[in-house]
C-alpha positions, 0 to 999 in steps of 0.5 A, a space after each residue: 500500499 502506498 502511505 499517504 504524503 500531505 501536500 499544502 499546494 497539492 490540493 487533489 493530492 491531499 484530497 487523494 489520501 485523506 480518505 475515510 474510511 482509509 481504503 484497503 489500497 490506494 495507488 496514486 497516479 499523475 493527472 487528474 479529471 476534471 467533472 463538468 456538465 457534459 460529464 455522463 454517468 453510465 449505468 445499466 439497468 442493475 445500476 441505473 438507481 444508484 446512477 441516479 443517486 450520484 447525479 442527484 448527490 452531484 447536482 445540489 452542490 455543482 449545478 449540473 444535471 449530469 445524463 444517466 445513460 447505458 451507452 458509454 462514451 469515449 470519454 468524460 464518463 463515471 462507468 458504475 458496473 456490477 461484476 459478481 466475478 470480481 474477486 473481491 469480498 461483498 460489498 468491495 469494489 475497484 475504482 478507478 480515475 483517469 484523465 478521461 473519466 472514473 469507473 466503479 466496479 462492485 461485487 454487488 450492488 453495495 460495492 458499487 454504493 461505497 464506490 461512489 462514497 469513495 469518489 465523492 471524497 476525492 472531489 472537493 469538500 464543496 461537493 457536499 453542500 446541500 446549495 450551488 457551490 460556484 468557483 470550484 474546479 470539480 476535479 479528482 485525483 487520478 488513482 487506482 482503489 481496490 477496497 472492501 470491508 474489514 466486518 460485513 456487519 457495521 452499524 449505529 443505533 438510534 434511541 428514538 423512544 426517550 427523544 423522538 426524532 421525525 422521519 426527515 431527521 432520522 432520514 438525514 441521520 440515515 444518509 450519513 451513516 451511508 457516506 461513512 460506509 455504515 451499512 446497518 441502522 439498529 432503529 430503537 423504537 420501543 422503550 418505558 417513555 415511548 412506543 414509535 411504531 404503528 401497530 393496526 391491530 393495538 391502536 392504543 400503544 401509539 395513541 396512548 403509549 407514543 405520548 408522555 406529559 402532565 394528562 397522558 398515561 406516561 409521565 414527563 421524562 428526559 426534559 419532555 417538560 410540562 406539555 405532551 410530547 412524543 410522537 411515532 411513525 405511521 406504517 406508511 413512513 416506516 415503509 418509505 424509511 426502510 426504502 430510503 435506507 435500502 437505497 443508501 445500502 443501509 439495512 434497517 434492523 428494529 427493536 421492541 425492546 421486551 420483556 422489560 423496557 415497556 412500560 409504554 406499553 404496561 400504560 396502554 395495555 395493562 394486562 400485559 403485567 403480572 397478576 401479584 397475589 395479595 400478600 404481596 400487594 399489601 406489602 407494596 401498598 406500606 412501601 410505595 417508596 420502593 421504586 420496583 414497586 412504582 415501575 411495572 414495565 415487565 411482560 409477565 412470563 405467565 401470561 400466556 395471552 402475552 404471546 398471541 398479543 406478542 405474535 400479532 405485533 411481531 408480525 406486522 414489524 416482520 410485515 414492513 421491515 425486510 431485514 432478516 433479524 428483528 431485535 427484541 431487547 432482552 436487557 435490565 429486566 426487573 424480575 421484582 413482579 415476576 417473583 410475586 406473580 401467581 401466574 408466573 410461579 404456577 409456569 415456574 413449578 409447571 416447567 421445574 424452573 428455579 429462578 427468575 434468569 430461567 424464566 427469562 430464558 423461557 419467555 426468549 425461547 417463546 419469542 424466538 419461536 414466534 420470529 421462526 414462525 414468521 420467517 425472522 431470527 432474533 437479536 438481542 441484548 447479551 442478557 438473552 444469553 443468560 438461563 440457557 442456550 439459544 438458537 445458533 441463529 439467534 444474534 447477541 450484541 455484546 454491550 456490558 463487557 468484552 467477556 460477553 462479547 467473547 462468551 457469545 463468540 464461543 457459544 457460536 452465536 453471530 455477535 455484535 461488538 458494541 461494548 459501552 466502554 468504547 461505544 456508546 456514544 450518549 458517554 461523555 467525551 472529556 470530562 467536561 463535556 455533557 453525558 454519562 460516564 458510567 462507562 467511562 469517558 469514550 473520546 474519539 480516540 478511545 473509541 479508535 483504540 478498539 482492536 478486537 484482536 487484542 488480549 486474545 479476547 478470541 481464542 481459538 476460531 471464535 472470531 469466526 463468530 463476530 459479525 462486526 461492531 456498532 455504535 449506540 446513541 441512547 437519547 436521554 440526553 438529546 433534548 438540549 443543547 440544539 443538534 446535539 444528536 449530532 455532537 455526541 455521533 460525529 467524529 465518533 462515528 468517522 472512528 467507529 467506520 474506519 473500525 469497521 471497514 479498514 483492515 486492523 494492520 492499516 489502522 493509526 491514530 495519528 494518520 487518522 486524526 490528520 485525515 479527519 482534521 486536515 480534510 474530513 471536518 470540510 466534509 462534514 460541515 458540507 454535510 451540515 453536521 454539528 460534529 464536535 469539534 475538539 478544544 484546545 489544552 490550556 495550561 498556566 504556569 508562572 503568570 502566564 496561560 499557554 494554548 496547545 491547538 488541538 490540531 495544525 492550523 485549528 484557530 483558537 480565540 479567548 476571553 480574559 473576563 470569564 465570558 465565553 469566547 466568540 468569534 469576534 474575541 481576540 485570536 490566540 497567537 502567543 502565550 497570555 500573560 495574567 495574574 488571573 488565570 481562572 478569568 481566561 476561556 479558550 475555545 476553538 472555532 472551525 466555523 462561525 456556527 461550529 465551535 468547541 466547547 470553551 475551557 479554563 486554564 489548568 495549573 501544569 503539575 506542580 511536581 513529581 514524586 520517585 519513592 522506593 519501598 518503604 515500611 514507613 513515612 517518606 516526606 517529600 516537598 515541591 516548590 509551588 509558586 509557579 502555579 500557585 498564586 491565589 489565596 483561595 481553597 486549593 484542591 491537590 490531587 497524587 496520582 500514582 503512575 500505576 494504581 497501586 494500594 499500597 500507596 498512600 497520603 497521610 498528611 499535606 502541608 502549604 509552607 510559606 517562607 518554611 512556616 506551615 499555614 494551612 494543612 490537612 490530614 484527611 483526604 479521599 481517593 477518586 479515581 485512583 487520585 489521593 485528593 486533599 482540600 487546602 483553604 489558604 487565608 492569604 498570599 504573597 507574591 513575595 513569598 516561597 510557597 512549599 508544599 510538603 506531603 507525608 507519604 507511603 509505599 511499599 512498592 516503588 512509586 512514581 506520580 504527579 502532583 498537581 494543584 486546581 484553585 476552586 472557582 468559588 468561595 467555600 464558608 463553612 455552612 450549615 443545612 436545614 432541611 424540609 424536603 424528604 432526602 435520600 439517605 437522609 444525608 445533607 453533607 455532601 452540599 457542604 463540602 463543595 465538591 461538585 461531584 458529589 450531590 444530595 437527591 430528593 426522593 420521594 418527589 419534593 411538594 410544594 412549599 418543601 425547602 432547604 436552607 444553607 446557613 453560612 457560619 458568619 455573614 457572606 460578601 460575594 459577588 455572586 450566589 448560584 444553586 445548580 440542580 441536576 445531576 453534573 454532567 447529564 443535567 438530569 432531574 433539576 428543579 423545574 418549579 422553584 426559587 431561591 431566597 435570600 435572609 441578611 440576618 438569618 431570620 427573615 427571607 426575601 424572594 430572590 430569582 426563579 429557577 430557569 432550565 434548573 439554575 437560579 442566579 443571584 447577586 446579594 446586596 450585601 453581606 448574606 447569611 443564609 441561601 434558601 431554596 423553595 420547591 413551588 411545584 413538583 417536577 416530572 420526574 421522580 427525584 431532584 438532585 441538588 448541587 453544592 453552591 457556587 458561590 463567587 
């Protein structure tokens, strides 16, 4: 393979080597072919639809109305042809571009479609514009490309239950996937928060189960608010989307999530639920705070009528999805009701079952049989393997761990790899991004790093059963900000595409990132994808803020007053001298409408340590003048290079000219780092400051010490609680650790309140109360306000909560702040964070 070489003056050369996903083999030739208005697309009867697709794709940006014809001219043409005898795997193609034209020869229809996507990437990025791009020379470099996919299955899942996306949005999403050679769209159509597919025999599934709101059977959730929210796809719309996807070489795999995640079904047809025994009902009525009791969302396994209902539903679903597979979920089933159901217990006795896992397996086998009777195969999440053996055609989507993926493949199930720690794109992309983190931070680099051949994950011949890879975008958090679906998807889907397509030995992170930022960002801009722009690295040391752009040529803008940078802010060109680094913010701008999240400077490491094994404490000290420059509260982190349970830090002190002025003895351990907080009442720039710690490790240890100043005041605070807090613990609201919270559950009522009382009257600029889960924003206060007291006794109305946040500027020293609930939220609980006091 010829390695890509970038040249700043050879635009055509740049485009030739910046393909995503990277092809198997590329040979660069001399010259180029220029597309003009007289270029013809040559396509036979089998290729005609693809020719029309290419014509329409080119028309929007070039303005050319290219002819699609069967006869081949001598020059100036693009030839599309299918050759089943081509010695390449399915979906493979050969693309040749010369001075006279281009030819795409595909092993099959999918091969020609994939070749078209590569041809489009050879053209200037403006080819993806949906409006006429003037003044562009539509040239593509002369190349010969031989290409085929590593995996036959390259998929992406979109959850349309928690947030509903209409048909144009879904088709746009599929279009973007196809441009990246993704060939499966897993459509998660049902869940607790909404049923999104019309079933004519059971109309209440959509008349009731597709909607949530204050007056609906399904309560508001995930930001849907105090209004009727939802929607569904008619069968006519479903068939149209299936056709749209098929034209783009994308097979749609529908998911009807059962037996759990079925609250939307349960509110529409309550008869699907279990029949609890009388003693259980009496016990449950006395324990309504039990979440299991309050959330009946599981089909009754012992109700024979449920299988008749499921056969009718699945028969309708099967009639408009040509895929061999229907995904039935099977994940996260709560057996609480099964354990207390008279019908389920009778079934267990009849079938000699001993636990709920066997009961779930029975359900899976019944559904598997229904699907086989309809000419379909079953697919499900990896929980469907629990409890017993299924048919060898049943596909397992391994999401919980690599161990589950290995188990599925070694059990000879067709296996799709979509482990959450690599492929769940609802996970946050950095510690500064909004998103879940239960599966870890899933950065672009983390996605790209996935290698199924590492660590002998699939021994012997089990890798044969791995059919491919898939990403997943669950939509709990996609309600805000606008176009967050695109931000969470791209460019991570570009990395997913290359994992699924390009041979492992040809993949390289540095090469991929260069192709992505050098050219593919520009393509995605013209595709109208609101992709995530990577933020810069921002560092502070010795009075200067230094910025490292995320890629060569990136434009970084900054502010020094704490405001978020805009396109009018100055461009970073050299180190920024400042005495107030916490007021600096930096942001990468790709275009006026595409910019990264803003970041504040991080102080460089205060020092490092190297320790030999010791049984006692060792004292270490570091000069911290380069990073310590203000009074206030400081978080100190000791992070070993290697996680080691024998490493510990006993005491931390801060010294001024050799005299201890602050110390802390009790620290906490977070993600392998020992963390302490030091409160420093004063700072003198003429003094020498030293950090000293007593450390111990029975093994050799190395690591780094970092110091970061809290941007907020941390006054001594007490809490008065007049609302139902979980675990009856309000202490997390007084530690000024913004990763810890308290929760109000069951939901607070109007008039409930919580009061922060300061040990002494506090002079400050602003007090901000942020509610909802950190990084997520879920479960905020929706109806409430803040009150202030300047004497600790009399309170006055200050400001209402807007989008879960309330901020007030006290007129003078404040003694107490009170959160008051005006009305319950639409969620099952509320989450309250520490006050942010500036």
